[in-house]
C-alpha positions as CSV (number, residue, x, y, z in Angstrom):
1,M,119.5,127.7,85.5
2,K,121.3,124.4,85.0
3,M,121.8,122.2,88.0
4,I,123.9,119.0,88.1
5,A,124.2,116.4,90.8
6,T,126.3,113.2,90.8
7,L,124.2,110.4,92.3
8,T,124.6,106.7,93.0
9,V,122.0,104.3,91.8
10,Q,120.9,101.9,94.6
11,Q,118.9,98.7,94.8
12,W,115.5,98.8,96.5
13,D,113.7,95.4,96.5
14,N,113.5,94.6,92.7
15,N,113.9,98.2,91.6
16,L,116.8,100.6,91.1
17,V,116.4,104.0,92.8
18,I,118.0,107.5,92.7
19,R,117.3,110.0,95.4
20,I,116.7,113.4,93.9
21,P,118.3,116.2,96.0
22,D,115.8,118.8,97.4
23,D,117.2,121.8,95.5
24,I,116.9,120.0,92.2
25,A,113.4,118.7,93.0
26,R,112.3,122.2,93.9
27,S,113.8,123.6,90.8
28,A,112.0,121.0,88.7
29,K,108.7,121.5,90.7
30,L,108.8,117.8,91.7
31,V,106.9,116.9,94.9
32,A,105.7,113.6,96.3
33,G,102.8,112.2,94.3
34,V,103.6,114.0,91.0
35,T,103.4,111.8,88.0
36,V,106.4,111.8,85.8
37,E,107.4,110.2,82.5
38,L,110.7,108.3,82.4
39,S,112.3,107.7,79.0
40,V,115.7,106.9,77.5
41,N,117.2,108.8,74.5
42,N,120.6,107.7,73.2
43,G,121.5,106.2,76.6
44,S,120.4,109.3,78.6
45,V,117.6,109.0,81.1
46,I,115.0,111.8,80.9
47,V,112.5,112.5,83.6
48,K,109.7,115.0,82.9
49,H,106.3,115.9,84.2
50,F,103.6,113.7,82.7
51,T,100.7,115.5,81.2
52,P,97.9,113.2,80.1
53,P,96.4,113.9,76.7
54,P,93.0,115.7,76.8
55,M,90.0,113.4,77.0
56,T,87.8,112.9,74.0
57,L,84.1,113.5,74.3
58,A,83.5,109.8,74.1
59,E,86.0,109.2,77.0
60,K,84.3,112.0,79.1
61,L,80.9,110.5,78.5
62,A,82.1,107.0,79.4
63,A,83.6,108.4,82.6
64,F,80.4,110.3,83.6
65,D,78.8,108.8,86.7
66,P,75.4,110.4,87.6
67,E,75.8,109.1,91.2
68,K,79.1,111.0,91.6
69,H,78.0,114.2,89.7
70,G,74.9,115.3,91.5
71,G,72.4,112.7,90.1
72,E,72.0,114.6,86.8
73,V,71.4,112.5,83.8
74,M,71.2,113.4,80.1
75,A,68.0,113.0,78.2
76,S,68.1,110.5,75.4
77,A,65.8,112.7,73.2
78,P,64.6,116.2,73.5
79,V,61.5,116.6,75.7
80,V,58.5,118.2,73.8
81,H,55.8,119.4,76.1
82,K,52.1,118.9,75.1
83,S,51.4,122.6,75.2
84,T,54.1,123.2,72.5
85,R,52.5,120.5,70.3
86,A,49.0,121.9,70.8
87,G,50.2,125.5,70.0
88,A,51.8,124.3,66.8
89,A,48.6,122.5,65.7
90,N,46.4,125.6,66.2
91,R,48.6,127.8,64.0
């Protein structure tokens, strides 16, 4: 369903603002705190929901904080128990 509103751009400190009417905000699923992407295409302003690109494995590992995530840490090398070594030597 296409919705149209005629709005007036206003000055707010050093920024320009447009108040989005409630019915249009609801239709676009816009609520306070939602991140949007603002772009210009041939003089038209486009507002759309911002979806960050998926994190790479390297980014996930860099963001991992053992303090925050239950204190678990990743081993730097596989742990080999002595009983496994002894069993292999006796074969």
